[in-house]
C-alpha positions in Angstrom: -84.1 -16.1 101.3 -80.9 -14.3 100.2 -80.5 -16.9 97.3 -84.1 -16.3 96.0 -83.6 -12.5 96.3 -80.5 -12.7 94.2 -82.2 -15.0 91.6 -85.0 -12.5 91.1 -83.1 -9.3 90.7 -80.5 -8.2 88.1 -77.6 -7.9 90.5 -74.2 -10.1 90.3 -73.1 -12.6 92.7 -70.8 -9.9 94.2 -73.6 -8.5 96.1 -74.2 -11.7 98.0 -73.3 -10.0 101.3 -75.8 -7.4 100.9 -78.4 -9.8 100.2 -77.7 -11.7 103.3 -77.8 -8.5 105.5 -81.0 -7.5 103.8 -82.5 -11.0 104.5 -81.5 -10.8 108.2 -83.0 -7.3 108.5 -86.3 -8.6 107.3 -86.2 -11.8 109.3 -85.6 -10.0 112.5 -88.8 -8.0 112.0 -91.2 -10.9 111.1 -92.5 -13.6 113.6 -91.5 -17.2 113.7 -93.2 -20.5 114.7 -91.0 -20.9 117.8 -91.8 -17.6 119.4 -94.9 -15.4 119.1 -93.0 -12.2 118.8 -90.3 -10.9 116.6 -86.5 -10.8 117.4 -86.5 -7.0 117.1 -89.3 -6.7 119.6 -87.5 -9.1 122.1 -84.4 -7.0 121.8 -85.6 -3.5 121.9 -88.9 -4.1 123.7 -91.0 -2.4 121.1 -92.6 -3.3 117.8 -90.8 -2.5 114.6 -92.0 -0.1 111.9 -92.5 -2.0 108.6 -93.3 1.0 106.4 -89.9 1.5 105.4 -89.4 -1.8 103.7 -88.6 -1.8 100.1 -87.9 -4.5 97.5 -84.2 -5.5 97.2 -82.5 -4.3 94.1 -85.1 -2.0 93.1 -84.3 1.4 91.6 -84.6 4.8 93.5 -83.8 8.4 92.9 -81.6 9.9 95.6 -82.0 13.6 95.9 -79.0 15.8 95.8 -78.5 18.9 97.8 -75.4 20.2 95.7 -76.1 21.1 92.1 -73.1 21.2 90.0 -74.7 22.8 87.1 -77.1 25.1 89.1 -80.6 25.2 87.6 -80.0 22.9 84.7 -78.5 20.2 86.7 -80.6 17.1 87.6 -82.0 17.1 91.1 -81.7 13.4 91.7 -79.7 10.4 90.5 -81.0 7.0 89.8 -79.3 4.3 92.0 -79.9 0.7 93.3 -81.0 -0.3 96.6 -78.7 -2.9 98.0 -79.3 -2.8 101.9 -80.5 -1.0 104.9 -78.5 1.5 107.0 -77.1 -0.2 110.0 -77.2 2.7 112.6 -79.9 4.8 111.2 -83.3 4.7 109.3 -82.1 5.0 105.8 -81.0 3.1 102.8 -77.8 2.2 101.1 -77.9 2.9 97.5 -75.2 1.9 94.9 -74.5 3.7 91.7 -72.5 6.4 89.9 -73.0 9.4 92.3 -71.9 12.1 93.0 -68.0 11.8 92.0 -68.6 9.9 88.8 -67.4 6.6 90.5 -69.3 3.6 91.5 -69.9 4.1 95.2 -72.4 3.6 98.1 -74.5 6.3 99.3 -76.6 6.5 102.5 -79.7 8.5 102.2 -83.2 8.7 103.7 -84.6 10.9 100.9 -85.1 8.3 98.3 -88.0 8.0 95.8 -88.2 4.2 95.0 -89.5 2.7 91.8 -90.6 -0.6 93.3 -91.3 -2.3 89.9 -88.0 -1.2 88.2 -85.1 -3.5 88.9 -82.1 -2.2 86.8 -78.6 -3.7 86.3 -75.4 -2.1 87.3 -74.8 -0.9 83.6 -78.2 1.0 83.5 -77.2 3.3 86.4 -73.4 3.5 85.6 -73.3 5.8 82.6 -74.8 9.2 83.6 -74.6 11.8 80.8 -72.6 15.0 81.1 -73.9 18.4 80.2 -72.2 20.6 77.7 -72.8 24.3 77.0 -72.7 25.1 73.3 -72.2 28.7 72.1 -72.9 29.9 68.7 -70.1 32.3 67.6 -72.4 34.4 65.3 -75.3 35.2 67.6 -73.9 34.2 71.1 -76.7 31.8 71.8 -75.9 29.0 74.4 -77.4 25.6 73.9 -77.2 22.9 76.6 -77.3 19.1 75.6 -76.5 16.0 77.2 -73.7 13.9 76.0 -73.4 15.1 72.5 -70.6 16.5 70.4 -70.8 20.2 70.1 -72.6 21.4 67.0 -73.7 24.7 65.5 -77.4 25.4 65.1 -78.9 28.2 62.9 -80.9 30.7 65.0 -83.6 33.0 63.4 -84.4 36.1 65.4 -88.1 36.2 66.0 -88.2 39.8 66.9 -87.1 41.0 63.6 -90.1 41.9 61.4 -88.2 41.5 58.1 -88.2 38.0 56.4 -85.4 35.8 57.5 -82.4 35.6 55.1 -81.1 32.4 53.6 -77.5 31.7 54.8 -76.7 28.9 52.3 -73.9 28.9 49.7 -76.2 29.7 46.7 -79.1 32.2 46.3 -82.6 31.5 45.3 -82.2 33.0 41.9 -79.2 30.7 41.2 -81.2 27.7 42.4 -84.1 28.6 39.9 -81.9 29.3 36.9 -80.7 25.8 36.8 -81.8 23.4 34.2 -85.2 22.3 35.2 -84.5 18.8 33.5 -81.4 18.5 35.5 -83.0 16.1 37.9 -84.5 13.8 35.1 -82.8 10.6 34.4 -80.9 10.4 31.2 -81.0 6.7 31.1 -82.4 5.3 27.8 -85.7 3.5 27.7 -85.5 -0.3 27.6 -88.2 -1.8 25.0 -90.3 -4.4 26.2 -89.7 -7.9 25.1 -92.3 -9.5 23.0 -92.7 -13.2 23.4 -93.5 -15.0 20.2 -94.7 -18.5 19.7 -91.7 -20.8 19.8 -91.3 -23.9 17.8 -91.8 -26.1 20.8 -95.3 -24.6 21.4 -98.5 -26.5 20.4 -101.4 -24.8 18.7 -104.7 -26.3 19.1 -107.8 -25.6 16.7 -111.4 -25.2 18.2 -113.2 -28.3 17.0 -116.7 -29.3 18.0 -116.7 -32.8 19.3 -120.0 -34.7 19.2 -119.9 -37.0 22.4 -122.8 -39.6 22.8 -125.2 -38.9 25.5 -126.3 -42.6 26.2 -124.9 -46.0 26.1 -126.9 -46.9 22.9 -125.5 -44.1 21.0 -122.1 -44.9 22.1 -122.3 -48.6 21.0 -124.1 -47.6 17.6 -121.7 -44.8 16.8 -118.9 -45.1 14.2 -116.3 -45.0 17.0 -118.0 -47.8 19.0 -114.9 -49.8 19.2 -113.1 -47.0 20.9 -115.9 -46.6 23.4 -116.0 -50.1 24.3 -112.3 -50.5 24.9 
């Protein structure tokens, strides 16, 4: 069972131990041919609850209680389900959370994506938030994982028309030569193809061909028709 689980998901062979623990967790809660009840029921004296079973290797969003960037920070992190908790009703998730290192997290508050089976590389690169500040207007812009850049800001409360902040004015732009953008490349004349010496010229000639066999054998070119 563990081998088939690993063959289906996108996890490496290093997670074989977690696959075996998950397979044992499931087999202890399903009946077998030798006994009518499950091993869990024989050991604990009660039936097990199967509502918490999830596909092994599926993705899940673990909710975070501490927000590093306050309101702009994400409320959950996408991790991979690798096994069930041993001493509590929860899940062991693996990924980059919360200290930017690949680690295991035990949590019960997980929203699973049961049809999404990501690889380790897909949950490893979490983007960091940067706060950008425009030195002219003091406007802060928050982006994810990008190099700080400056953005022009137009004040929408000002009733006057927005001014251009480029290096040249509108008058200077209009005073330029209107033909400046035209190409000065000279035109190339078309090549006229004349009749070469190797070409053949044919005249339109009305050829009278015989319509019947008698006309063919009685015509002046009868020898050519017979051959």
